PDB file of N, CA, C and O in Angstrom:
ATOM      1  N   MET A   1      72.988 102.645  95.956  1.00  0.00           N
ATOM      2  CA  MET A   1      74.312 102.440  96.467  1.00  0.00           C
ATOM      3  C   MET A   1      74.847 101.119  95.933  1.00  0.00           C
ATOM      4  O   MET A   1      74.111 100.134  95.869  1.00  0.00           O
ATOM      5  N   GLY A   2      76.123 101.088  95.548  1.00  0.00           N
ATOM      6  CA  GLY A   2      76.725  99.878  94.999  1.00  0.00           C
ATOM      7  C   GLY A   2      77.159  98.903  96.066  1.00  0.00           C
ATOM      8  O   GLY A   2      77.088  99.183  97.263  1.00  0.00           O
ATOM      9  N   SER A   3      77.603  97.772  95.613  1.00  0.00           N
ATOM     10  CA  SER A   3      78.089  96.770  96.557  1.00  0.00           C
ATOM     11  C   SER A   3      79.571  97.002  96.862  1.00  0.00           C
ATOM     12  O   SER A   3      80.251  97.762  96.171  1.00  0.00           O
ATOM     13  N   ARG A   4      80.044  96.344  97.891  1.00  0.00           N
ATOM     14  CA  ARG A   4      81.441  96.486  98.291  1.00  0.00           C
ATOM     15  C   ARG A   4      82.344  95.787  97.292  1.00  0.00           C
ATOM     16  O   ARG A   4      81.933  94.846  96.613  1.00  0.00           O
ATOM     17  N   ALA A   5      83.570  96.259  97.212  1.00  0.00           N
ATOM     18  CA  ALA A   5      84.564  95.630  96.349  1.00  0.00           C
ATOM     19  C   ALA A   5      84.939  94.266  96.908  1.00  0.00           C
ATOM     20  O   ALA A   5      84.820  94.026  98.110  1.00  0.00           O
ATOM     21  N   GLU A   6      85.382  93.396  96.052  1.00  0.00           N
ATOM     22  CA  GLU A   6      85.813  92.071  96.474  1.00  0.00           C
ATOM     23  C   GLU A   6      87.074  92.176  97.335  1.00  0.00           C
ATOM     24  O   GLU A   6      87.942  93.007  97.067  1.00  0.00           O
ATOM     25  N   SER A   7      87.172  91.355  98.343  1.00  0.00           N
ATOM     26  CA  SER A   7      88.328  91.333  99.233  1.00  0.00           C
ATOM     27  C   SER A   7      89.584  90.949  98.456  1.00  0.00           C
ATOM     28  O   SER A   7      89.531  90.144  97.526  1.00  0.00           O
ATOM     29  N   SER A   8      90.713  91.537  98.850  1.00  0.00           N
ATOM     30  CA  SER A   8      91.988  91.207  98.205  1.00  0.00           C
ATOM     31  C   SER A   8      92.477  89.826  98.620  1.00  0.00           C
ATOM     32  O   SER A   8      93.285  89.213  97.922  1.00  0.00           O
ATOM     33  N   GLY A   9      91.993  89.341  99.744  1.00  0.00           N
ATOM     34  CA  GLY A   9      92.431  88.049 100.234  1.00  0.00           C
ATOM     35  C   GLY A   9      93.706  88.123 101.055  1.00  0.00           C
ATOM     36  O   GLY A   9      94.159  87.107 101.582  1.00  0.00           O
ATOM     37  N   LEU A  10      94.295  89.308 101.174  1.00  0.00           N
ATOM     38  CA  LEU A  10      95.514  89.470 101.960  1.00  0.00           C
ATOM     39  C   LEU A  10      95.160  89.641 103.428  1.00  0.00           C
ATOM     40  O   LEU A  10      94.264  90.412 103.771  1.00  0.00           O
ATOM     41  N   THR A  11      95.859  88.927 104.286  1.00  0.00           N
ATOM     42  CA  THR A  11      95.647  89.061 105.720  1.00  0.00           C
ATOM     43  C   THR A  11      96.986  89.290 106.401  1.00  0.00           C
ATOM     44  O   THR A  11      98.029  88.851 105.915  1.00  0.00           O
ATOM     45  N   LEU A  12      96.945  89.976 107.523  1.00  0.00           N
ATOM     46  CA  LEU A  12      98.159  90.240 108.280  1.00  0.00           C
ATOM     47  C   LEU A  12      98.407  89.108 109.267  1.00  0.00           C
ATOM     48  O   LEU A  12      97.471  88.549 109.839  1.00  0.00           O
ATOM     49  N   THR A  13      99.671  88.782 109.456  1.00  0.00           N
ATOM     50  CA  THR A  13     100.077  87.762 110.415  1.00  0.00           C
ATOM     51  C   THR A  13     100.649  88.447 111.660  1.00  0.00           C
ATOM     52  O   THR A  13     100.832  89.664 111.681  1.00  0.00           O
ATOM     53  N   ALA A  14     100.925  87.665 112.676  1.00  0.00           N
ATOM     54  CA  ALA A  14     101.547  88.196 113.886  1.00  0.00           C
ATOM     55  C   ALA A  14     102.926  88.781 113.556  1.00  0.00           C
ATOM     56  O   ALA A  14     103.311  89.810 114.112  1.00  0.00           O
ATOM     57  N   GLN A  15     103.663  88.135 112.662  1.00  0.00           N
ATOM     58  CA  GLN A  15     104.976  88.654 112.255  1.00  0.00           C
ATOM     59  C   GLN A  15     104.815  89.997 111.531  1.00  0.00           C
ATOM     60  O   GLN A  15     105.615  90.911 111.733  1.00  0.00           O
ATOM     61  N   ASP A  16     103.785  90.117 110.691  1.00  0.00           N
ATOM     62  CA  ASP A  16     103.504  91.389 110.019  1.00  0.00           C
ATOM     63  C   ASP A  16     103.211  92.473 111.052  1.00  0.00           C
ATOM     64  O   ASP A  16     103.680  93.604 110.923  1.00  0.00           O
ATOM     65  N   ALA A  17     102.432  92.123 112.080  1.00  0.00           N
ATOM     66  CA  ALA A  17     102.072  93.098 113.113  1.00  0.00           C
ATOM     67  C   ALA A  17     103.316  93.609 113.837  1.00  0.00           C
ATOM     68  O   ALA A  17     103.415  94.800 114.133  1.00  0.00           O
ATOM     69  N   ALA A  18     104.259  92.722 114.121  1.00  0.00           N
ATOM     70  CA  ALA A  18     105.508  93.137 114.765  1.00  0.00           C
ATOM     71  C   ALA A  18     106.276  94.103 113.874  1.00  0.00           C
ATOM     72  O   ALA A  18     106.818  95.099 114.352  1.00  0.00           O
ATOM     73  N   LEU A  19     106.320  93.809 112.584  1.00  0.00           N
ATOM     74  CA  LEU A  19     106.998  94.705 111.642  1.00  0.00           C
ATOM     75  C   LEU A  19     106.275  96.048 111.558  1.00  0.00           C
ATOM     76  O   LEU A  19     106.913  97.101 111.537  1.00  0.00           O
ATOM     77  N   ILE A  20     104.950  96.009 111.512  1.00  0.00           N
ATOM     78  CA  ILE A  20     104.166  97.247 111.438  1.00  0.00           C
ATOM     79  C   ILE A  20     104.443  98.126 112.649  1.00  0.00           C
ATOM     80  O   ILE A  20     104.665  99.328 112.507  1.00  0.00           O
ATOM     81  N   ARG A  21     104.432  97.536 113.827  1.00  0.00           N
ATOM     82  CA  ARG A  21     104.707  98.323 115.041  1.00  0.00           C
ATOM     83  C   ARG A  21     106.112  98.918 115.006  1.00  0.00           C
ATOM     84  O   ARG A  21     106.308 100.068 115.398  1.00  0.00           O
ATOM     85  N   GLY A  22     107.076  98.152 114.546  1.00  0.00           N
ATOM     86  CA  GLY A  22     108.438  98.663 114.425  1.00  0.00           C
ATOM     87  C   GLY A  22     108.538  99.791 113.417  1.00  0.00           C
ATOM     88  O   GLY A  22     109.242 100.774 113.648  1.00  0.00           O
ATOM     89  N   MET A  23     107.838  99.654 112.300  1.00  0.00           N
ATOM     90  CA  MET A  23     107.856 100.683 111.263  1.00  0.00           C
ATOM     91  C   MET A  23     107.202 101.966 111.768  1.00  0.00           C
ATOM     92  O   MET A  23     107.673 103.061 111.462  1.00  0.00           O
ATOM     93  N   ILE A  24     106.123 101.842 112.536  1.00  0.00           N
ATOM     94  CA  ILE A  24     105.460 103.019 113.107  1.00  0.00           C
ATOM     95  C   ILE A  24     106.398 103.713 114.091  1.00  0.00           C
ATOM     96  O   ILE A  24     106.532 104.937 114.064  1.00  0.00           O
ATOM     97  N   GLU A  25     107.048 102.936 114.959  1.00  0.00           N
ATOM     98  CA  GLU A  25     107.990 103.518 115.920  1.00  0.00           C
ATOM     99  C   GLU A  25     109.145 104.227 115.214  1.00  0.00           C
ATOM    100  O   GLU A  25     109.664 105.227 115.711  1.00  0.00           O
ATOM    101  N   ARG A  26     109.542 103.704 114.055  1.00  0.00           N
ATOM    102  CA  ARG A  26     110.620 104.310 113.277  1.00  0.00           C
ATOM    103  C   ARG A  26     110.169 105.610 112.626  1.00  0.00           C
ATOM    104  O   ARG A  26     110.999 106.433 112.240  1.00  0.00           O
ATOM    105  N   GLY A  27     108.853 105.800 112.502  1.00  0.00           N
ATOM    106  CA  GLY A  27     108.332 107.020 111.920  1.00  0.00           C
ATOM    107  C   GLY A  27     107.825 106.890 110.497  1.00  0.00           C
ATOM    108  O   GLY A  27     107.570 107.894 109.832  1.00  0.00           O
ATOM    109  N   ASP A  28     107.675 105.642 110.018  1.00  0.00           N
ATOM    110  CA  ASP A  28     107.145 105.434 108.672  1.00  0.00           C
ATOM    111  C   ASP A  28     105.707 105.937 108.588  1.00  0.00           C
ATOM    112  O   ASP A  28     104.969 105.886 109.572  1.00  0.00           O
ATOM    113  N   ARG A  29     105.315 106.418 107.427  1.00  0.00           N
ATOM    114  CA  ARG A  29     103.945 106.878 107.205  1.00  0.00           C
ATOM    115  C   ARG A  29     103.019 105.677 107.059  1.00  0.00           C
ATOM    116  O   ARG A  29     103.389 104.657 106.478  1.00  0.00           O
ATOM    117  N   HIS A  30     101.809 105.817 107.597  1.00  0.00           N
ATOM    118  CA  HIS A  30     100.852 104.706 107.565  1.00  0.00           C
ATOM    119  C   HIS A  30     100.564 104.250 106.144  1.00  0.00           C
ATOM    120  O   HIS A  30     100.437 103.050 105.901  1.00  0.00           O
ATOM    121  N   HIS A  31     100.459 105.173 105.206  1.00  0.00           N
ATOM    122  CA  HIS A  31     100.127 104.719 103.854  1.00  0.00           C
ATOM    123  C   HIS A  31     101.304 103.994 103.198  1.00  0.00           C
ATOM    124  O   HIS A  31     101.091 103.141 102.336  1.00  0.00           O
ATOM    125  N   ASP A  32     102.540 104.315 103.587  1.00  0.00           N
ATOM    126  CA  ASP A  32     103.685 103.553 103.079  1.00  0.00           C
ATOM    127  C   ASP A  32     103.689 102.146 103.651  1.00  0.00           C
ATOM    128  O   ASP A  32     103.958 101.181 102.937  1.00  0.00           O
ATOM    129  N   ILE A  33     103.391 102.029 104.938  1.00  0.00           N
ATOM    130  CA  ILE A  33     103.321 100.707 105.569  1.00  0.00           C
ATOM    131  C   ILE A  33     102.216  99.875 104.922  1.00  0.00           C
ATOM    132  O   ILE A  33     102.415  98.703 104.600  1.00  0.00           O
ATOM    133  N   ALA A  34     101.057 100.489 104.736  1.00  0.00           N
ATOM    134  CA  ALA A  34      99.936  99.785 104.102  1.00  0.00           C
ATOM    135  C   ALA A  34     100.301  99.315 102.703  1.00  0.00           C
ATOM    136  O   ALA A  34      99.964  98.197 102.313  1.00  0.00           O
ATOM    137  N   ALA A  35     100.987 100.161 101.951  1.00  0.00           N
ATOM    138  CA  ALA A  35     101.391  99.785 100.595  1.00  0.00           C
ATOM    139  C   ALA A  35     102.364  98.605 100.619  1.00  0.00           C
ATOM    140  O   ALA A  35     102.288  97.715  99.772  1.00  0.00           O
ATOM    141  N   PHE A  36     103.268  98.600 101.582  1.00  0.00           N
ATOM    142  CA  PHE A  36     104.237  97.512 101.682  1.00  0.00           C
ATOM    143  C   PHE A  36     103.538  96.171 101.885  1.00  0.00           C
ATOM    144  O   PHE A  36     103.924  95.168 101.284  1.00  0.00           O
ATOM    145  N   PHE A  37     102.512  96.155 102.730  1.00  0.00           N
ATOM    146  CA  PHE A  37     101.815  94.908 103.043  1.00  0.00           C
ATOM    147  C   PHE A  37     100.632  94.636 102.120  1.00  0.00           C
ATOM    148  O   PHE A  37     100.056  93.549 102.171  1.00  0.00           O
ATOM    149  N   GLY A  38     100.258  95.592 101.283  1.00  0.00           N
ATOM    150  CA  GLY A  38      99.145  95.395 100.356  1.00  0.00           C
ATOM    151  C   GLY A  38      97.791  95.443 101.021  1.00  0.00           C
ATOM    152  O   GLY A  38      96.842  94.811 100.556  1.00  0.00           O
ATOM    153  N   VAL A  39      97.693  96.198 102.121  1.00  0.00           N
ATOM    154  CA  VAL A  39      96.424  96.343 102.840  1.00  0.00           C
ATOM    155  C   VAL A  39      96.080  97.820 102.919  1.00  0.00           C
ATOM    156  O   VAL A  39      96.888  98.665 102.533  1.00  0.00           O
ATOM    157  N   ASN A  40      94.882  98.145 103.418  1.00  0.00           N
ATOM    158  CA  ASN A  40      94.547  99.559 103.545  1.00  0.00           C
ATOM    159  C   ASN A  40      95.038 100.104 104.889  1.00  0.00           C
ATOM    160  O   ASN A  40      95.401  99.344 105.787  1.00  0.00           O
ATOM    161  N   GLN A  41      95.042 101.409 105.007  1.00  0.00           N
ATOM    162  CA  GLN A  41      95.580 102.061 106.190  1.00  0.00           C
ATOM    163  C   GLN A  41      94.805 101.728 107.458  1.00  0.00           C
ATOM    164  O   GLN A  41      95.343 101.822 108.562  1.00  0.00           O
ATOM    165  N   GLY A  42      93.558 101.342 107.304  1.00  0.00           N
ATOM    166  CA  GLY A  42      92.752 100.950 108.456  1.00  0.00           C
ATOM    167  C   GLY A  42      93.329  99.742 109.173  1.00  0.00           C
ATOM    168  O   GLY A  42      93.272  99.666 110.400  1.00  0.00           O
ATOM    169  N   ARG A  43      93.888  98.788 108.418  1.00  0.00           N
ATOM    170  CA  ARG A  43      94.493  97.611 109.044  1.00  0.00           C
ATOM    171  C   ARG A  43      95.741  98.019 109.821  1.00  0.00           C
ATOM    172  O   ARG A  43      96.006  97.474 110.892  1.00  0.00           O
ATOM    173  N   VAL A  44      96.506  98.965 109.299  1.00  0.00           N
ATOM    174  CA  VAL A  44      97.700  99.465 109.989  1.00  0.00           C
ATOM    175  C   VAL A  44      97.275 100.142 111.296  1.00  0.00           C
ATOM    176  O   VAL A  44      97.892  99.929 112.340  1.00  0.00           O
ATOM    177  N   ALA A  45      96.226 100.953 111.232  1.00  0.00           N
ATOM    178  CA  ALA A  45      95.730 101.642 112.428  1.00  0.00           C
ATOM    179  C   ALA A  45      95.238 100.640 113.474  1.00  0.00           C
ATOM    180  O   ALA A  45      95.445 100.849 114.670  1.00  0.00           O
ATOM    181  N   GLU A  46      94.589  99.557 113.040  1.00  0.00           N
ATOM    182  CA  GLU A  46      94.119  98.539 113.981  1.00  0.00           C
ATOM    183  C   GLU A  46      95.284  97.899 114.730  1.00  0.00           C
ATOM    184  O   GLU A  46      95.182  97.633 115.927  1.00  0.00           O
ATOM    185  N   VAL A  47      96.384  97.652 114.033  1.00  0.00           N
ATOM    186  CA  VAL A  47      97.568  97.088 114.683  1.00  0.00           C
ATOM    187  C   VAL A  47      98.178  98.123 115.624  1.00  0.00           C
ATOM    188  O   VAL A  47      98.543  97.797 116.754  1.00  0.00           O
ATOM    189  N   LYS A  48      98.288  99.361 115.167  1.00  0.00           N
ATOM    190  CA  LYS A  48      98.861 100.431 115.981  1.00  0.00           C
ATOM    191  C   LYS A  48      98.071 100.632 117.268  1.00  0.00           C
ATOM    192  O   LYS A  48      98.653 100.775 118.343  1.00  0.00           O
ATOM    193  N   ASP A  49      96.756 100.642 117.161  1.00  0.00           N
ATOM    194  CA  ASP A  49      95.878 100.879 118.310  1.00  0.00           C
ATOM    195  C   ASP A  49      95.626  99.622 119.142  1.00  0.00           C
ATOM    196  O   ASP A  49      94.852  99.647 120.099  1.00  0.00           O
ATOM    197  N   ARG A  50      96.280  98.530 118.772  1.00  0.00           N
ATOM    198  CA  ARG A  50      96.168  97.249 119.470  1.00  0.00           C
ATOM    199  C   ARG A  50      94.757  96.659 119.447  1.00  0.00           C
ATOM    200  O   ARG A  50      94.377  95.908 120.344  1.00  0.00           O
ATOM    201  N   LYS A  51      93.987  97.005 118.415  1.00  0.00           N
ATOM    202  CA  LYS A  51      92.686  96.367 118.211  1.00  0.00           C
ATOM    203  C   LYS A  51      92.877  94.986 117.590  1.00  0.00           C
ATOM    204  O   LYS A  51      92.001  94.126 117.686  1.00  0.00           O
ATOM    205  N   ARG A  52      94.023  94.784 116.958  1.00  0.00           N
ATOM    206  CA  ARG A  52      94.423  93.491 116.406  1.00  0.00           C
ATOM    207  C   ARG A  52      95.842  93.208 116.893  1.00  0.00           C
ATOM    208  O   ARG A  52      96.666  94.118 116.982  1.00  0.00           O
ATOM    209  N   PHE A  53      96.118  91.965 117.202  1.00  0.00           N
ATOM    210  CA  PHE A  53      97.458  91.527 117.640  1.00  0.00           C
ATOM    211  C   PHE A  53      97.948  92.337 118.846  1.00  0.00           C
ATOM    212  O   PHE A  53      99.091  92.794 118.869  1.00  0.00           O
ATOM    213  N   ALA A  54      97.090  92.508 119.831  1.00  0.00           N
ATOM    214  CA  ALA A  54      97.406  93.328 121.009  1.00  0.00           C
ATOM    215  C   ALA A  54      98.649  92.849 121.749  1.00  0.00           C
ATOM    216  O   ALA A  54      99.385  93.663 122.307  1.00  0.00           O
ATOM    217  N   GLU A  55      98.892  91.548 121.761  1.00  0.00           N
ATOM    218  CA  GLU A  55      99.994  90.993 122.548  1.00  0.00           C
ATOM    219  C   GLU A  55     101.350  91.023 121.832  1.00  0.00           C
ATOM    220  O   GLU A  55     102.377  90.731 122.444  1.00  0.00           O
ATOM    221  N   ILE A  56     101.358  91.369 120.560  1.00  0.00           N
ATOM    222  CA  ILE A  56     102.586  91.325 119.762  1.00  0.00           C
ATOM    223  C   ILE A  56     103.434  92.564 120.031  1.00  0.00           C
ATOM    224  O   ILE A  56     102.922  93.683 120.052  1.00  0.00           O
ATOM    225  N   VAL A  57     104.735  92.355 120.235  1.00  0.00           N
ATOM    226  CA  VAL A  57     105.664  93.469 120.457  1.00  0.00           C
ATOM    227  C   VAL A  57     106.306  93.878 119.132  1.00  0.00           C
ATOM    228  O   VAL A  57     106.271  93.133 118.152  1.00  0.00           O
ATOM    229  N   SER A  58     106.885  95.057 119.121  1.00  0.00           N
ATOM    230  CA  SER A  58     107.511  95.597 117.914  1.00  0.00           C
ATOM    231  C   SER A  58     108.744  94.789 117.516  1.00  0.00           C
ATOM    232  O   SER A  58     109.477  94.288 118.369  1.00  0.00           O
ATOM    233  N   ALA A  59     108.955  94.674 116.227  1.00  0.00           N
ATOM    234  CA  ALA A  59     110.168  94.041 115.709  1.00  0.00           C
ATOM    235  C   ALA A  59     111.361  94.959 115.968  1.00  0.00           C
ATOM    236  O   ALA A  59     111.215  96.179 116.035  1.00  0.00           O
ATOM    237  N   ASP A  60     112.525  94.366 116.111  1.00  0.00           N
ATOM    238  CA  ASP A  60     113.746  95.146 116.274  1.00  0.00           C
ATOM    239  C   ASP A  60     114.053  95.923 115.006  1.00  0.00           C
ATOM    240  O   ASP A  60     113.684  95.511 113.906  1.00  0.00           O
ATOM    241  N   HIS A  61     114.731  97.053 115.171  1.00  0.00           N
ATOM    242  CA  HIS A  61     115.039  97.939 114.040  1.00  0.00           C
ATOM    243  C   HIS A  61     115.763  97.196 112.913  1.00  0.00           C
ATOM    244  O   HIS A  61     115.481  97.429 111.737  1.00  0.00           O
ATOM    245  N   GLU A  62     116.684  96.313 113.262  1.00  0.00           N
ATOM    246  CA  GLU A  62     117.456  95.609 112.220  1.00  0.00           C
ATOM    247  C   GLU A  62     116.625  94.580 111.456  1.00  0.00           C
ATOM    248  O   GLU A  62     117.062  94.095 110.413  1.00  0.00           O
ATOM    249  N   GLU A  63     115.447  94.242 111.950  1.00  0.00           N
ATOM    250  CA  GLU A  63     114.557  93.303 111.269  1.00  0.00           C
ATOM    251  C   GLU A  63     113.637  93.996 110.263  1.00  0.00           C
ATOM    252  O   GLU A  63     113.013  93.327 109.439  1.00  0.00           O
ATOM    253  N   LEU A  64     113.545  95.320 110.319  1.00  0.00           N
ATOM    254  CA  LEU A  64     112.577  96.055 109.512  1.00  0.00           C
ATOM    255  C   LEU A  64     113.009  96.155 108.054  1.00  0.00           C
ATOM    256  O   LEU A  64     114.203  96.164 107.756  1.00  0.00           O
ATOM    257  N   PRO A  65     112.035  96.230 107.143  1.00  0.00           N
ATOM    258  CA  PRO A  65     112.365  96.477 105.738  1.00  0.00           C
ATOM    259  C   PRO A  65     112.853  97.915 105.591  1.00  0.00           C
ATOM    260  O   PRO A  65     112.660  98.723 106.500  1.00  0.00           O
ATOM    261  N   PRO A  66     113.480  98.249 104.467  1.00  0.00           N
ATOM    262  CA  PRO A  66     113.906  99.636 104.264  1.00  0.00           C
ATOM    263  C   PRO A  66     112.710 100.579 104.340  1.00  0.00           C
ATOM    264  O   PRO A  66     111.578 100.190 104.052  1.00  0.00           O
ATOM    265  N   LYS A  67     112.974 101.806 104.728  1.00  0.00           N
ATOM    266  CA  LYS A  67     111.902 102.801 104.849  1.00  0.00           C
ATOM    267  C   LYS A  67     111.355 103.144 103.469  1.00  0.00           C
ATOM    268  O   LYS A  67     112.110 103.218 102.500  1.00  0.00           O
ATOM    269  N   GLY A  68     110.025 103.355 103.377  1.00  0.00           N
ATOM    270  CA  GLY A  68     109.345 103.693 102.120  1.00  0.00           C
ATOM    271  C   GLY A  68     109.636 105.110 101.714  1.00  0.00           C
ATOM    272  O   GLY A  68     110.444 105.761 102.378  1.00  0.00           O
ATOM    273  N   PRO A  69     109.043 105.625 100.685  1.00  0.00           N
ATOM    274  CA  PRO A  69     107.893 105.054  99.973  1.00  0.00           C
ATOM    275  C   PRO A  69     108.294 103.871  99.095  1.00  0.00           C
ATOM    276  O   PRO A  69     109.434 103.754  98.646  1.00  0.00           O
ATOM    277  N   TYR A  70     107.324 103.010  98.873  1.00  0.00           N
ATOM    278  CA  TYR A  70     107.531 101.803  98.089  1.00  0.00           C
ATOM    279  C   TYR A  70     106.914 101.981  96.718  1.00  0.00           C
ATOM    280  O   TYR A  70     105.902 102.664  96.560  1.00  0.00           O
ATOM    281  N   LEU A  71     107.533 101.359  95.730  1.00  0.00           N
ATOM    282  CA  LEU A  71     106.994 101.442  94.375  1.00  0.00           C
ATOM    283  C   LEU A  71     105.616 100.814  94.325  1.00  0.00           C
ATOM    284  O   LEU A  71     105.394  99.733  94.870  1.00  0.00           O
ATOM    285  N   THR A  72     104.716 101.478  93.687  1.00  0.00           N
ATOM    286  CA  THR A  72     103.379 100.925  93.507  1.00  0.00           C
ATOM    287  C   THR A  72     103.378 100.050  92.260  1.00  0.00           C
ATOM    288  O   THR A  72     104.260 100.188  91.413  1.00  0.00           O
ATOM    289  N   PRO A  73     102.414  99.162  92.133  1.00  0.00           N
ATOM    290  CA  PRO A  73     102.340  98.356  90.913  1.00  0.00           C
ATOM    291  C   PRO A  73     102.306  99.218  89.654  1.00  0.00           C
ATOM    292  O   PRO A  73     102.880  98.840  88.633  1.00  0.00           O
ATOM    293  N   LYS A  74     101.639 100.377  89.715  1.00  0.00           N
ATOM    294  CA  LYS A  74     101.580 101.253  88.547  1.00  0.00           C
ATOM    295  C   LYS A  74     102.976 101.750  88.184  1.00  0.00           C
ATOM    296  O   LYS A  74     103.352 101.755  87.012  1.00  0.00           O
ATOM    297  N   THR A  75     103.738 102.165  89.182  1.00  0.00           N
ATOM    298  CA  THR A  75     105.087 102.654  88.916  1.00  0.00           C
ATOM    299  C   THR A  75     105.959 101.549  88.340  1.00  0.00           C
ATOM    300  O   THR A  75     106.690 101.780  87.377  1.00  0.00           O
ATOM    301  N   ALA A  76     105.893 100.346  88.917  1.00  0.00           N
ATOM    302  CA  ALA A  76     106.662  99.219  88.424  1.00  0.00           C
ATOM    303  C   ALA A  76     106.260  98.900  86.983  1.00  0.00           C
ATOM    304  O   ALA A  76     107.113  98.612  86.144  1.00  0.00           O
ATOM    305  N   TRP A  77     104.964  98.953  86.707  1.00  0.00           N
ATOM    306  CA  TRP A  77     104.482  98.684  85.359  1.00  0.00           C
ATOM    307  C   TRP A  77     105.022  99.713  84.375  1.00  0.00           C
ATOM    308  O   TRP A  77     105.477  99.359  83.287  1.00  0.00           O
ATOM    309  N   LEU A  78     104.971 100.987  84.755  1.00  0.00           N
ATOM    310  CA  LEU A  78     105.480 102.043  83.878  1.00  0.00           C
ATOM    311  C   LEU A  78     106.978 101.881  83.623  1.00  0.00           C
ATOM    312  O   LEU A  78     107.438 102.077  82.499  1.00  0.00           O
ATOM    313  N   GLU A  79     107.729 101.530  84.642  1.00  0.00           N
ATOM    314  CA  GLU A  79     109.160 101.342  84.462  1.00  0.00           C
ATOM    315  C   GLU A  79     109.440 100.210  83.492  1.00  0.00           C
ATOM    316  O   GLU A  79     110.365 100.307  82.686  1.00  0.00           O
ATOM    317  N   ASN A  80     108.662  99.138  83.551  1.00  0.00           N
ATOM    318  CA  ASN A  80     108.840  98.023  82.628  1.00  0.00           C
ATOM    319  C   ASN A  80     108.477  98.428  81.203  1.00  0.00           C
ATOM    320  O   ASN A  80     109.040  97.884  80.253  1.00  0.00           O
ATOM    321  N   GLN A  81     107.564  99.354  81.033  1.00  0.00           N
ATOM    322  CA  GLN A  81     107.159  99.811  79.700  1.00  0.00           C
ATOM    323  C   GLN A  81     108.297 100.594  79.032  1.00  0.00           C
ATOM    324  O   GLN A  81     108.422 100.597  77.808  1.00  0.00           O
ATOM    325  N   LEU A  82     109.112 101.249  79.840  1.00  0.00           N
ATOM    326  CA  LEU A  82     110.189 102.089  79.309  1.00  0.00           C
ATOM    327  C   LEU A  82     111.419 101.298  78.934  1.00  0.00           C
ATOM    328  O   LEU A  82     112.324 101.850  78.309  1.00  0.00           O
ATOM    329  N   ARG A  83     111.492 100.047  79.283  1.00  0.00           N
ATOM    330  CA  ARG A  83     112.671  99.222  78.975  1.00  0.00           C
ATOM    331  C   ARG A  83     112.624  98.678  77.594  1.00  0.00           C
ATOM    332  O   ARG A  83     113.538  97.965  77.179  1.00  0.00           O
TER     333      ARG A  83
END
């Protein structure tokens, strides 16, 4: 069995957790939310299930980023290749 991949170094903040909760309430897909923050879906589920940032309330709808799907680095890279 191989070793685990190196950590991305990205961590969620309390403000991120508020946005995540708001995005979930809005109906965003977990993998779109994860892509927006650059984390895996497990971190989104931890915030949703209040295993992390239990005391944080959802951000207001007007504070949320636009609804996904979000461009992936691969898509952005391909678009730059076509220019």
